[in-house]
Phi, psi and omega in degrees: 000127174241146173202168186195143171264113193291346185083241184234090173246111189267148168259118183237021179183132182229156173210142184203154168221144181208191180291338184256356180175163188257009179207171180291316182301308179289319177298321182286323179292329171298313179293322174302325174279003174074018167287137181221134183223067170289145181229162175281125185286142185276327195240025182220133179216160188226154179271124181263119180291329190286321180256354177058040176208165184283147183230156182284156180280127167284134188209155167261100177240157185272114187302328184282355178244011177293142187098335180268152185221156167063220179294333163312309178295312176309308182296315183299319183286322187289321176298318183293317179295322183287319172303322180292321180295313184287343176288349185287128179304338179295344175284349184298133180083001173289126180263109183295340180284352173243026190244139166260161182217111185242130187226133183265128177232164180299151169272189182254020187305317180289324177292328179294313182289339174294314177301311178305316188290327171295325184281352178265008179107015176302117181319138184308320179295345177274351183253137182238180182293334181292345178279002176277001180301092182280170186304322176307307179298319176296322176298319175299313180297318183288333182286325179293313183293323186292322176284327192250328190302302182301310180299325173294327180288321178293313183306305179288339179265011172067025175270110189260353179264148178280157183280148175296311181226144171220151177209146174237130183251151173230064185239026180046226185300318192278343184292344172298325182295317183298329181291320184292309179302317170300307182302322182296325178296311185292319174301311180301317186271004172094002176293339185226141165263332184221152169211124171275129187237139170190171179230141182227135179206145170217122164281350188263071178233130186303317181289319173299318177299329175294326180283315179302316179301318181289334175274006181055038182258341184281144170275130178204188182287341166276349186215079187281001178253015173281186171263159168263127189283144183233183174206137180191166169218147180214139176238159173206146178263130176240151173203173178293149182296316184303326186284311188299319178305311187299326179259011171056042172279145169301119179265111182283335176179169180240125173284111190252337180188162180193156176205157182223136181226149181246120174266145180296322182274173175215194190297325189249020171302157175295322178255124178288160181293145176247016178075005176302307182295313175305311187294319177305309179304312182296316183299319175294313172306318171301312183299317182297324183292337181080017182240348180050027175083000193288331188239015175273107188247351178228130181232129174244123185233168183249044165303143182225010186108344178284121179302335180288326179282328175296325180295318182299309189286333173291322176291323176296323178294314173312310184298306191291338181277339180277354176238325185240158188259067173260093180236119173061048175287161171289138186235120169256140180236098180306326183301335176294332187256323186239009180079185179278124183238015168054242179291350172266000187308306183288329170289326177294317175296335174284323171305312176298317176295314180287328175293323182293318177307307184302318182267003175056046181243000180294326186056025178196142174270359186225118181244133172263122173244130172237150180220142181227120173275143179285346183289341184117350177281140183220146185204160175202154172208165180243147181241131174245142173268121179261357191278345177263000000 
């Protein structure tokens, strides 16, 4: 378990791109309005047992990223979100020589599980060449992403000065919290003045969709309880509150506490998660926040249609209510609007929270965000509105 009370870490800018918009403002407004826009993919199909023929995969796609794959897809989506952030007036006066850039990307968890299932007797006809991504190939790919993602984002985002610090995480949903934790330490000890943090992910990759289908995770006519794949990117700027006030930046919200926990089981374990690690992470975040849940009226979580995650959240709620005053908060689930967005989920939640503060529809000055990764990592953080 790792946890921290961040002190006074201000959010002073957000940027986002999704299937519903080219900016944080439009994406979050569309989600607020209950809009969802899944489409049929032209190049991805699954077998429908009912009609005995292939049918297109439904997905929440970013139209400006169609035709891109792999690293190119992540950079394309990330650049769109980064440009939205950089257009924010709150970035005026930011010196990139004193700024960190931390990006969270997807892990290789699903690929690893597909290989394990293949070794446990998955019928040969169910295995395809894309299951042949061995560990060495995935390690090489991650090394490439580690080396190239941030320089490419900076290049296409028009950032000509180098960042003081940069780091890439491969931790799916929860990696964004580890990025915040590392950035807050550097901000507080003076090594950085600002830090751009974000997440980028796309489940709309031909090879990955094949893996997800064979793992029975996709929602379709054969599996109504799966998730709809999505893709998105979101970035936010953080700095010390005193720095933000000194340069008269708009403080959109305050990152006040966070916690990360790791569960021994995972999505494909014989024993499903019973919410212990998730409840632990949320409880630690609430305790560090100093509210114990008493004033948390808005919760943003990453339910995605998978019954295993819903079961985990319900178990975690039972555990939390026995210790904290978390009673019937309003719950938002970005997956309903954007699909499963993996490594981008945490940053999307930040954008949704601060946009809700800005537009006065949060109905709470305290927001709890919880995140569950299928690999077993669980996390939570709290965001406070200072404008009221």
